[in-house]
N, C-alpha and C positions, 0 to 999 in steps of 0.2 A: 673571392670565391675559394682560392687555394687555402687561405687561412681557415675559413669555415670548414673545409674538408678535413683538416688536420686537427680540428677541435679547438681552435683559438676562441677565447672569450676575453672581454676587457678585464676580467678579474685576474688574469695571469699575464698582464702586460709587464714590461720591464720596470716601469715606474712603480707599479703596485708591488712587484716582487722586491724591489730595492727598499721600499717603505717597510715591508714586512720584515726584511732582514735587519733593518735598523731598530725596529720595534723589538725584535727578538734579542738583539744585543742589549738594549735598555733593560729588558726584563731579566736577562742573565746578570747584569750588574746589580740590579736590585735584590735578586734572590740569592746571590753568592754569599753574602754575610749570614743570611738566615740558614742556608744549607751548611755552612761551616759550623755554626752553632749547633745545629741538629746532629752533625756527625760526631761532635764531641760527646754527646749524650748516648750514642750508640754503643759505646764500650761499657756503659753502666749495666750492672746486673738488674734483671727485671724485678727482683724481690728485695725488700728492705733487709732481710736477714743475710742474704747473699752479698748485698752492698756492705753491710757491717763486716762480714768476713773478709771481703776484698780490702776494706780500709785497714783492718787489723794486719792483713798480710803485707800491705804496703808499709805499715808502721814497722813491722819486723824487718822488712828489707831496708828501710831507712836506718833503723838501729844498727843493723849489721854493717851498712855502708859507713856510718859514723864511727863504729869501732875499728873498721879497716883503716879509715882515714887517720884516726887517732894513732893507730899502730904505725902506719907509714910515717907520720910526722914525728913520732917519738924515735923511730929508727933513724930518720934523717938527722934529727937533732943529736942523737947519740953518736952518729958517725962523724959529725963535725967537731965533736969535743975532743 
């Protein structure tokens, strides 16, 4: 009678809640790789033209990084001579 007064029903018993928690953990394990893949796409621009501009910008940054690395390597080699 006391359980009925506080709103107890068999759907919220300890065993059922434990099963639900285990099921939730299984679902999280299954969806984590999918969510990680989707997050990698969130940084992409929504437009093809914007994506092309972003790619060109990254190419410029890569070229600048290559030139800097080449300069550092030449400086290091020159200082050892």
